[in-house]
C-alpha positions in Angstrom: 3.4 7.3 -7.4 0.6 7.1 -9.9 1.9 4.8 -12.6 0.3 2.3 -15.0 2.6 -0.4 -13.6 1.3 0.2 -10.0 -2.4 0.2 -11.2 -2.0 -2.8 -13.6 -2.7 -5.5 -10.9 -6.2 -4.0 -10.3 -7.0 -4.8 -13.9 -5.3 -8.1 -14.4 -6.1 -9.5 -10.9 -9.4 -7.8 -10.0 -10.4 -8.3 -6.4 -12.8 -6.1 -4.4 -11.7 -5.1 -1.0 -12.1 -2.2 1.4 -9.8 -0.1 -0.7 -11.0 -1.1 -4.2 -14.5 -0.7 -5.6 -15.3 -2.3 -9.0 -18.2 -0.9 -11.1 -19.7 -1.9 -14.4 -19.6 0.8 -17.1 -21.2 4.1 -15.9 -22.8 6.7 -18.1 -21.8 9.9 -16.3 -24.5 11.9 -18.1 -27.0 9.8 -16.2 -27.9 11.1 -12.7 -28.2 7.7 -11.1 -24.8 6.6 -12.5 -23.2 9.9 -11.3 -24.7 9.2 -7.8 -23.4 5.7 -7.8 -19.8 6.9 -8.5 -20.1 9.7 -6.0 -21.3 7.4 -3.2 -18.3 5.1 -3.8 -15.9 8.0 -3.8 -17.3 9.5 -0.6 -17.0 6.2 1.2 -13.4 5.7 0.0 -12.4 9.2 0.9 -13.7 8.7 4.4 -11.9 5.3 4.5 -8.5 6.9 3.8 -8.5 6.7 0.0 -8.6 3.9 -2.6 -9.6 3.1 -6.2 -12.7 2.8 -8.2 -12.2 0.6 -11.3 -14.8 0.9 -14.0 -15.8 -1.6 -16.7 -16.0 -4.9 -14.7 -19.1 -7.0 -14.5 -19.8 -8.9 -11.3 -20.5 -12.5 -12.3 -20.9 -14.3 -9.0 -17.5 -14.6 -7.4 -15.7 -13.3 -10.6 -15.1 -9.8 -11.9 -15.0 -9.8 -15.7 -13.6 -7.2 -18.0 -16.0 -6.1 -20.7 -16.0 -3.6 -23.5 -17.7 -0.2 -23.0 -21.1 -0.1 -24.7 -21.2 2.3 -27.7 -24.0 4.4 -26.2 -21.9 5.3 -23.1 -19.9 8.5 -23.5 -16.2 8.5 -22.8 -15.3 8.8 -19.1 -12.9 11.5 -18.4 -11.2 12.9 -15.2 -13.4 16.1 -15.6 -16.7 14.1 -15.8 -15.6 12.0 -12.8 -14.9 15.1 -10.7 -18.1 16.8 -11.9 -20.1 13.9 -10.6 -18.3 14.0 -7.2 -18.7 17.7 -6.9 -22.5 17.3 -7.4 -22.8 15.1 -4.4 -19.8 15.5 -2.0 -19.2 18.1 0.6 -16.5 19.1 1.1 -15.3 18.7 -2.4 -12.2 16.7 -3.2 -10.3 16.1 -6.4 -9.7 12.6 -7.9 -7.2 11.6 -10.5 -8.2 9.1 -13.3 -6.0 6.8 -15.4 -6.9 4.6 -18.3 -5.3 1.2 -17.8 -5.3 -1.4 -20.7 -6.3 -5.0 -19.9 -3.7 -7.1 -21.7 -6.1 -10.0 -22.5 -9.3 -8.2 -23.5 -7.6 -5.0 -24.9 -10.2 -3.0 -23.0 -9.0 0.3 -21.5 -10.5 0.6 -18.0 -10.8 4.0 -16.1 -9.2 3.7 -12.7 -10.2 6.6 -10.4 -7.8 7.4 -7.6 -9.7 8.7 -4.5 -7.4 10.7 -2.1 -7.3 10.0 1.6 -6.3 13.5 2.6 -9.7 15.0 3.7 -9.5 16.4 7.2 -13.2 16.4 8.0 -15.8 13.6 7.2 -17.2 13.8 3.7 -21.0 13.9 3.5 -23.6 13.9 0.7 -25.1 17.3 -0.2 -27.6 16.0 -2.7 -29.8 12.9 -3.0 -30.7 10.4 -5.7 -33.5 8.0 -4.7 -32.4 4.5 -4.3 -28.7 5.4 -4.5 -27.6 8.2 -2.2 -29.4 10.0 0.6 -29.1 13.7 1.6 -26.7 14.7 4.4 -25.3 11.3 4.9 -21.8 10.1 5.7 -20.6 6.9 4.0 -17.7 4.6 4.9 -16.3 1.3 3.6 -17.3 -1.8 5.5 -16.5 -5.5 5.1 -18.4 -7.1 2.3 -17.1 -4.8 0.9 -20.0 -2.2 1.1 -20.3 1.6 1.2 -22.7 2.3 4.1 -23.3 4.8 6.9 -21.3 4.4 10.2 -23.6 2.7 12.7 -21.4 2.1 15.7 -19.3 4.3 18.0 -16.1 2.4 16.9 -16.9 3.2 13.2 -17.4 6.9 14.0 -14.2 7.0 16.2 -12.1 5.4 13.4 -13.4 8.0 10.9 -12.7 10.9 13.3 -9.2 9.5 14.1 -8.3 9.3 10.4 -9.4 12.9 9.8 -7.4 14.1 12.9 -4.3 12.2 11.5 -4.6 13.9 8.2 -4.8 17.3 9.9 -1.7 16.4 11.9 0.2 15.3 8.8 -0.5 18.7 7.1 0.7 20.6 10.1 3.9 18.6 10.4 4.6 19.0 6.6 4.3 22.8 7.0 6.7 22.7 10.0 9.2 20.5 8.0 9.1 23.0 5.1 10.5 25.6 7.5 12.9 23.6 9.5 14.6 20.4 8.6 16.0 18.4 11.4 17.8 15.0 11.7 16.7 12.1 13.9 19.2 9.3 14.4 17.8 5.7 14.3 18.6 3.9 17.5 20.6 0.7 17.6 18.4 -2.1 18.8 19.4 -4.0 21.9 21.3 -7.1 20.9 18.6 -9.4 22.4 15.8 -7.6 20.6 17.7 -7.6 17.2 18.7 -11.3 17.6 15.1 -12.2 18.4 13.9 -10.3 15.4 16.5 -11.9 13.1 15.4 -15.3 14.3 11.8 -14.5 13.6 12.7 -13.2 10.1 14.7 -16.3 9.4 11.9 -18.7 10.5 9.4 -16.7 8.4 11.7 -16.8 5.4 12.1 -20.6 5.8 8.4 -20.9 5.8 8.2 -19.0 2.5 10.9 -21.3 1.0 8.8 -24.3 2.1 5.8 -22.9 0.2 7.7 -22.3 -3.0 9.8 -25.4 -2.8 8.3 -27.2 -5.8 7.7 -24.1 -7.9 9.7 -23.7 -11.2 13.0 -21.8 -10.7 11.8 -19.0 -12.8 8.3 -18.7 -11.3 7.5 -15.2 -10.2 6.4 -16.6 -6.8 10.1 -17.5 -6.2 11.4 -14.0 -6.9 14.1 -15.4 -9.3 15.9 -12.0 -9.6 15.8 -11.0 -6.0 13.5 -9.6 -3.3 13.3 -7.5 -0.2 12.0 -8.5 3.1 11.0 -6.4 6.1 10.5 -7.5 9.7 9.2 -5.4 12.6 9.0 -6.1 16.3 6.9 -4.3 18.8 9.4 -4.1 21.7 8.0 -5.3 25.0 4.5 -6.0 23.6 2.3 -8.2 25.8 1.5 -11.4 23.8 -2.1 -11.5 22.5 -4.6 -14.0 23.8 -5.4 -15.5 20.4 -6.1 -15.1 16.7 -9.2 -13.1 17.0 -7.3 -10.4 18.9 -4.4 -10.5 16.5 -6.7 -10.2 13.4 -8.6 -7.3 15.0 -5.4 -5.4 15.7 -4.2 -6.0 12.2 -7.5 -4.8 10.8 -7.2 -1.5 12.7 -3.6 -1.0 11.3 -4.9 -1.9 7.8 -7.6 0.9 7.8 -5.0 3.3 6.3 -3.7 2.3 2.8 -1.1 4.4 1.2 -0.2 2.5 -2.0 -1.6 0.2 -4.6 -0.2 -2.9 -3.1 0.3 -2.4 0.6 2.3 -4.6 3.1 0.3 -7.1 5.0 -2.5 -6.9 2.4 -5.6 -8.9 3.2 -7.5 -10.4 0.2 -10.9 -12.0 0.9 -10.6 -14.5 -2.0 -10.8 -17.9 -0.4 -7.5 -19.0 -1.9 -5.6 -16.0 -0.6 -7.4 -15.2 2.7 -5.1 -15.1 5.7 -5.0 -18.3 7.7 -3.8 -19.4 11.2 -0.7 -21.6 11.5 0.8 -22.4 15.0 1.1 -19.0 16.7 1.0 -17.0 13.5 -1.5 -15.6 11.0 0.0 -15.7 7.5 -1.0 -15.1 3.9 0.6 -16.1 0.6 -0.5 -13.9 -2.3 1.9 -15.6 -4.7 -0.2 -18.8 -4.7 -2.0 -18.2 -8.0 1.4 -17.8 -9.7 3.0 -20.8 -8.2 3.2 -22.9 -11.4 3.7 -20.0 -13.8 7.1 -19.2 -15.3 6.3 -15.6 -16.1 4.5 -12.8 -14.2 5.0 -10.0 -11.8 6.9 -10.8 -8.6 5.9 -7.6 -6.9 2.4 -8.9 -6.3 3.5 -12.3 -5.0 3.9 -11.4 -1.3 4.2 -13.7 1.6 3.5 -12.2 5.1 3.2 -13.4 8.6 2.2 -11.9 12.0 2.8 -13.4 15.4 0.9 -13.3 18.7 3.8 -11.6 20.4 3.7 -8.6 18.1 6.1 -9.3 15.2 5.5 -8.8 11.5 7.3 -10.1 8.4 6.8 -9.7 4.7 8.7 -10.6 1.6 8.1 -9.2 -1.9 9.8 -9.2 -5.4 10.8 -6.0 -7.1 8.5 -3.9 -9.2 11.5 -3.3 -11.4 11.4 -7.0 -12.4 7.9 -7.0 -13.8 7.3 -9.0 -16.9 7.2 -6.1 -19.4 10.9 -5.0 -18.9 14.3 -6.7 -18.6 14.4 -8.0 -15.0 17.4 -7.8 -12.7 18.8 -4.5 -14.1 17.0 -1.5 -12.5 16.6 -0.3 -9.0 14.1 2.6 -8.7 15.1 5.4 -6.3 11.6 6.1 -4.9 10.5 2.6 -4.1 12.5 1.8 -1.0 11.3 5.1 0.5 7.8 4.1 -0.1 8.1 0.4 0.9 10.0 0.9 4.2 8.1 4.1 5.0 4.7 2.4 4.5 5.9 -0.6 6.5 7.0 1.5 9.4 3.7 3.4 9.4 1.8 0.1 9.4 3.9 -1.2 12.3 3.2 2.1 14.1 -0.6 1.8 13.7 -0.3 -1.8 14.9 1.7 -0.6 17.9 -1.0 2.0 18.7 -3.3 -0.9 19.7 -0.9 -1.8 22.5 -0.8 0.5 25.5 2.7 -0.5 26.6 4.5 -0.3 23.2 6.7 2.7 22.5 9.6 1.2 20.5 9.6 -0.6 17.1 12.6 -2.6 15.9 13.1 -3.2 12.2 15.2 -5.6 10.1 15.2 -5.0 6.3 17.1 -7.1 3.7 17.5 -6.4 0.0 18.8 -9.2 -2.2 19.6 -9.7 -5.9 21.2 -6.3 -6.1 24.4 -7.1 -8.0 24.3 -6.0 -11.6 21.5 -3.4 -11.0 21.8 0.3 -11.7 19.9 3.2 -10.0 17.1 4.6 -12.1 14.8 7.5 -11.3 11.5 5.7 -11.8 8.6 7.8 -13.0 8.6 10.8 -10.8 12.0 12.4 -11.0 14.1 14.4 -13.4 17.1 12.6 -14.9 19.2 15.4 -13.4 19.0 13.5 -10.1 21.5 11.1 -11.6 24.7 12.6 -13.0 26.2 9.3 -14.1 25.9 5.6 -13.9 25.4 4.2 -10.4 26.0 0.4 -10.4 26.2 -1.8 -7.3 28.7 -4.6 -6.8 27.3 -6.2 -3.6 24.3 -8.5 -3.8 22.7 -7.9 -0.5 22.2 -5.0 1.9 20.7 -5.3 5.5 19.3 -2.4 7.4 18.4 -2.5 11.1 17.5 -0.2 13.9 15.0 0.9 16.5 12.6 3.8 16.4 9.8 5.2 18.6 6.2 5.5 17.5 6.4 9.2 17.9 9.4 9.5 15.6 7.6 7.5 12.9 4.6 9.8 13.1 6.4 13.1 13.4 9.9 12.6 11.9 9.7 9.7 9.4 11.7 11.5 6.7 14.5 12.4 9.2 14.7 8.8 10.4 14.5 7.2 7.0 17.1 9.4 5.3 20.2 8.2 7.2 18.9 4.6 7.2 18.3 4.5 3.5 21.7 6.2 2.8 23.3 2.9 3.9 21.5 1.2 1.0 21.9 3.9 -1.7 25.5 4.6 -0.8 26.3 1.1 -2.1 25.4 2.3 -5.6 28.7 3.9 -6.5 28.6 6.3 -3.4 25.3 7.8 -4.5 24.1 10.5 -2.0 20.3 10.4 -1.5 19.0 14.0 -1.2 16.9 14.5 1.9 14.4 16.5 -0.1 13.7 13.4 -2.2 12.8 11.4 0.9 10.6 14.1 2.3 8.8 14.7 -1.0 8.1 11.0 -1.6 6.8 10.4 1.9 4.6 13.4 1.6 3.2 12.1 -1.7 2.7 8.6 -0.2 0.9 9.9 2.9 -1.3 12.0 0.7 -2.6 8.8 -0.8 -1.7 9.8 -4.4 -0.4 6.4 -5.3 
């Protein structure tokens, strides 16, 4: 879902990570600058997609928005793709959006690099001091764009390409034949254990925001959704190093601009150990503020016994619109879908795990109306669809194989329990399938 709202946090809260590369202004008529952009794009494509944000100067630990020098020509989507075509093989197409910085009034180009390539991308030309010939580049902690050096780095690259191939094949099959996969009911003990875990994690979040102003975005004053996942029968991990390593593997694929269980390397926001958990609170910088965007104030927690929890405010309540009124149709598809795919990748690091239980809770719903968001024709809504209940809970259990192969078929009946509360709205299956395909194609 490419939208200015989704991309805005990369401008207002710039932080480099494995999925986001920040560059100073580039002159794409200059060969060295073209090579710089292409190298970053190749590494991000091999990583599984990401963003290149242009126009930020690196001043120590701070990325600073600055105006474009007058002598640098306008950066366009065509000039971006021309630079990439010059150096990348196979070719891939990037989208570009201009996102305005609200404080500096500078319009920054944001290049969306897809993660859908099915073979490793290599360089087909060289530029001394920037990019070498016939080299493969990936993203590494730092973050840096470098060649793979270890067998694990090559294996991760090949596995990502194989997964992209598999997704294409399954989408083709789905276009011919649409099936239906029922979500299993979790065993009472599994569901009760997951509810207890979710409640304890929620209590921890409430402890963190206890002294924040009532209307602080970090408190999600107009409502929130939370998701919890349990890897059924997972063998408890030996310690934090093992947990962090498994989370890093699951985090290698990023499908939206602000993913669940996001790791920020900023010292204030970096994940930290607490008891038998690793947790992170991304809402800390907004703790004392009384205005802001609740959809970037996540709190998340992961446990040594294979459970995950995250809580986030609604994108529909961002500061530039009237909060508490809208409920965008595509967003729960993306949020729960991305959460299940993350949990599935996490589960793949456990040999014994086949089943994943989930517990999702949406609050602050009363008084909202369904809206189409940015991707759908208004014909999807034939009238007003309000909701009278304030909270909806979704639970179930699903296999890893179903998540990978039949995610749309699983999500559709699950989400219908939520959408049906909006004046009996019937969520079309095609909408779920199309949104998931777009998400898995890394097209934000």
